[in-house]
N, C-alpha and C positions, 0 to 999 in steps of 0.2 A: 441578504437581508436588507431590507428598507428601511432608515430610519423611523416610521411610522410602524413598522412588526417589529423594529429593539423596543420601541417605549411601550407597546400595547405587550411585549410579553413581559417586561419589567414589571409594567403595573400588573401581570395577573402574577409575579411573582412577590410582588408586595402583597398584593390582596392576600395571599395563602397564607402570607409569614402571620399575618394581620389577625387571620382568621384562625391559623393555629394557637397565636399567643392567647386570644378570646376564650377558646377553647378550653387552652390550658388554665388557663384565670380564673375562669368557670369551673371546673373541676376544681380547682383549690378551691374556692368559695364552698363549694358544698360540701364541703369537712367540716367548716365550721356554720351549725345551724345557730341562727340567734340564741335561740335557749343555754347555746354554748357557755353564755356570756352571762350568766345568771350569775356565778360569783362574783366578775367583775363588778357589776351592778352592785352589790353589796358590800362590796370594799370602799367601792365610792357612794355609798349610802345612799346608791337610784332604787327607786322602785321596780322591782325586776318584771315591768310589764311589756307585754311583747311589742309595743312601741318604740320604749327605751330600748329594751334587747336590741334592734334592729338597728337602733340609732348607733350603739355601740360596738355592733359589728361593722358599720359602713365607718366608724370612726374609728377603727385598729386594723383593721380586715386587708386593708394595702401595704400596712406597715410591715405583717405576719408575711403578706408574701414576696413585697419587694427585698427584705431582709435575710427571710428565712430558706424560702423556696427561690426563688430566680438567682438571689446571689452576686449579678454581676459586679455592682461598687463596690464589693466589699473582699471579691474573691483574693485569696493570700500569692505573691507572687513574692518567688526567690530573688535573691540577692542578683542573681546572674541575668534574671527575666529581666529584671528592673534594669542593669546596666544596658543590657540587648535594648531595651524600650529605648532609653538614652540616646544610645549610639546610633538608632535609626534619626531621631531627631533632629540629634547631632549632625551627621554628616550631610540630612538632606539641608537643615538651613544653612551650612557652610557651602554645599554645591550652590544653591540658587544665590547666593552672596556671592559667590564666584562668579556667576554666570553674567548678571548684571552692572559687577564692578568689571570686568573684563572686555565684554561685551556690552557696554551702556545701550551702542544702537538699537538691543534688542525694547526696550522702551519705546521707542520709535515705530515700531512695527506696529503698536497698538493705539487705537483711537486717542487723540488729545484727552478730551471728555470720561475717559474708562473709571476716574477716580472721583467721585464726589468733593467737595470745597472743604468737608471737616471729613472726614478720612483721618483716623490714626488719634493727633491729638487738636482738631482743629485749627490748626495755625493754616491749614492749606497750603503750605509755604515748602517747596522743595519735596514734593512726595517721596519720588523715588530714594533721595540720599537718604531719608526719615526711615522709610522700608528697610535700606540696606542695615542702618545703624544696628535696627532691630531684628533682622535677620543673624547680624553677627554678633549680638550682646548673647542673645537667645542659642545658640553654635559653642560658644565660650560659656555660658552657663549651664551646658546638659554636660559638657567637656566634662566644666568644676566636679560637677557630682557624680559623675562617672567617677573621679579619680577617688570623690570620698566615700564611695560605696566599695570601691576596689580596696580603697585602706583600709579599712574595718575589720576586727576580726571575725571571719565566720561564726552565724550562732550556729550553735549545734541541734541537734532535731528535728521536729517539724516543724513548720510554722503554725500557729495557735487556732485551733481548728473553733474557739468560740469567738473570733471576731464578728460574725454577723450576729451572735445574742448580743456583743457587746456592743456595737453601732446599734440595735435596736432596742437593749436598755436605755440609750440616753434618748433615745425620741420616747419613750415612756417617760423618762421623768421630764421632759419636756410638756407630754401631754396630762399627767397627774397633775405640776402646777398649775396648769392651767383649768383643768377641772376645778380641783379640790381647792384652787384658789389661797396655797399653801405652800411652801416650799419643802421640796422630798427632803427625808433625813437619812442618814445613812443609815445601814439595820447594822445590830449588835447582839450576841448573843447573850442568853439571859441563862445565867447558872440555877438560880433555881427550878427554872420547868422545864431545861434541857433544851431549849429551844430559841429561835429567833425572834426579836422583835426590832422597835423606832419607833420613835416620837413620832406623832401623826399617825399616818394612815397609808403613808407609800410601801412600806413594805408588803400590809395584808394585799395592796393593788397588785404588787409586782409576784407575790405568792399566787395571785388569782390568775393574774393572766400566764404565769408560767403553767399555771396547773390548765386551762384551756388550752394549751399549746401541747403538751403530755399528752393528754387526750384526745387531739383533734388533729395536730399536724401529721401527714402522710410522712410514712413510715422513713421513705428515702431524703426527709427535712430531718428527722428527730436528732438526730447524730448532734445537731448546731445548738441545741440548745442542756443547758444546765440537767446531770441525770437523776441529780437527787434535789430535795429542800435547803441542805445543809449548802451543796456546791452553789446552789441560786442565790445565796445569802454572800457566801464569799465573791462572786463573781460581781456582785452588786457595791460588795464594798469597793473595786476598785477605782469605783467613782471618787472615791475621796480622800483628802489627805490622810496621812497616818492619825493625826491626832483628833479628826473626825472619828473616828473605828471606836475609840475611846469614848465617844459624845463629848468632847470639848469644841469640836465644829461644825457645823452643818453642811459648809456650803461643796456644794462637788463638785468636781473636773471633769472635761473630757474626754473621750472614751481613746484611747490608742497612743 
């Protein structure tokens, strides 16, 4: 097969993959009509008019899809999987470093202008030496991480299945603060009404988002969200320090 045919085949594969991804994303979006965002609009004190609902949908749908359906960036990995991945990095960096230091003439096989003057750190001096130093540091760092992971006690049980929702909630906090122009506050239990609440309207917003997801999320992705309102509140509380959970401090922390 010629280079042109190889390129054409690769282009066709990439086009098919893109079309498949677009079809999947469109099918996911069809599960969330604009009217599904009515409760969210009310929680944010936005009039639930068609134009506003469409804007809310556009504002949130990509996050729903990315975190709860695709899930690639938040895929849980076991300790052994992380060690195996780091081993590949360590070995690749060490091999390339060894090749370039023991056979320095390999650099001479390349044209003199293959690097730009500002590569890596902008100094333009001794590029091969700095590149080898970086590779050596990468290999040593990866080896150190492998040692640390291997020395830690094994966690019992399965990895937490709520990591995707935990990361989505981090995004929701940011978006709420952007829209409401006020900080999100930790929810807390109201014993008088046997329910959860909080300062401001963040919990109302999060509850409305959870209901939207519960009612419209495809069945195969529904296990990524809390199954009850109480579970939602307890999951949200993990974003704040212990003192904030009793109403003493409203500053939230980053997830995981």
